[in-house]
C-alpha positions in Angstrom: 9.3 65.4 -7.8 10.8 62.1 -9.0 8.9 59.7 -11.2 8.5 56.0 -10.3 11.1 55.0 -12.8 13.9 57.3 -11.5 13.2 56.8 -7.8 15.7 54.5 -6.0 14.3 51.2 -4.7 16.0 51.6 -1.3 16.9 54.9 0.1 20.2 55.5 1.8 18.3 56.6 4.9 16.6 53.2 5.4 17.4 51.6 8.8 19.5 48.5 8.5 17.2 46.5 10.8 14.3 46.9 8.4 16.1 45.2 5.5 16.1 41.4 5.8 18.4 39.1 3.9 17.0 36.2 2.0 16.8 33.0 4.0 16.4 29.4 3.0 13.4 27.4 4.3 14.3 24.4 6.5 13.9 21.0 5.0 10.4 19.6 5.5 10.1 15.9 6.2 7.2 13.7 5.2 5.3 11.5 7.6 7.5 8.7 8.8 10.8 10.2 7.8 13.6 9.7 10.3 15.8 12.5 9.1 18.6 10.3 7.8 19.2 9.9 4.1 18.3 6.7 2.4 21.2 4.3 2.1 22.7 3.9 -1.4 24.8 1.2 -3.0 26.0 -1.6 -0.7 23.9 -0.4 2.3 20.7 -0.3 0.3 20.7 -4.0 0.0 21.0 -4.4 3.8 17.9 -2.3 4.6 15.7 -5.2 5.9 13.0 -2.9 7.3 12.3 -1.3 3.9 12.2 -4.8 2.2 9.9 -6.1 4.9 7.6 -3.1 4.6 7.5 -3.5 0.8 6.7 -7.2 1.1 3.8 -6.4 3.5 2.4 -3.8 1.2 2.6 -6.3 -1.7 0.8 -9.0 0.3 -1.9 -6.5 1.3 -2.5 -5.4 -2.3 -2.6 -9.0 -3.5 -5.2 -9.8 -0.8 -7.4 -6.9 -1.8 -7.1 -7.8 -5.5 -8.0 -11.5 -4.7 -11.1 -10.3 -2.7 -12.2 -8.2 -5.7 -11.7 -11.0 -8.2 -13.7 -13.4 -5.9 -16.5 -10.9 -5.7 -16.5 -10.5 -9.5 -16.6 -14.3 -10.0 -19.5 -14.5 -7.7 -21.4 -11.8 -9.5 -20.6 -13.4 -12.9 -22.0 -16.8 -11.7 -25.2 -15.1 -10.5 -25.6 -13.3 -13.9 -25.0 -16.6 -15.8 -27.6 -18.3 -13.6 -30.1 -15.5 -14.3 -29.4 -15.7 -18.1 -30.0 -19.4 -18.0 -33.3 -18.9 -16.3 -34.3 -16.2 -18.8 -33.4 -18.6 -21.7 -35.5 -21.4 -20.2 -38.4 -19.0 -19.7 -38.1 -17.8 -23.3 -38.0 -21.4 -24.6 -41.2 -22.2 -22.6 -43.0 -19.2 -24.1 -42.0 -20.1 -27.6 -42.9 -23.7 -27.2 -46.4 -22.8 -25.9 -47.2 -20.8 -29.1 -49.1 -22.5 -31.9 -47.8 -23.2 -35.3 -45.3 -25.6 -36.4 -44.0 -28.1 -33.9 -40.3 -28.8 -34.1 
């Protein structure tokens, strides 16, 4: 009886069809990949589609940021108006109290 340490990993009686060689996985592409490598050097400057796409993304992001800033400005004006109303109400309450008149 052989122990697990002295037992050979593959026996010489194994069928050749049962042993598989290591294989490499095929290249996996992301969404939108065309399969061609990105141009480098001189050709990279000529890629108008990539530049146009980057410009559109930049404009879209700027538009979203502008909308967020406009919304924040509107909320800030509303809060300032509310604070002014509270200050006026507080002044009215303090003026109605007795005591020294300023």
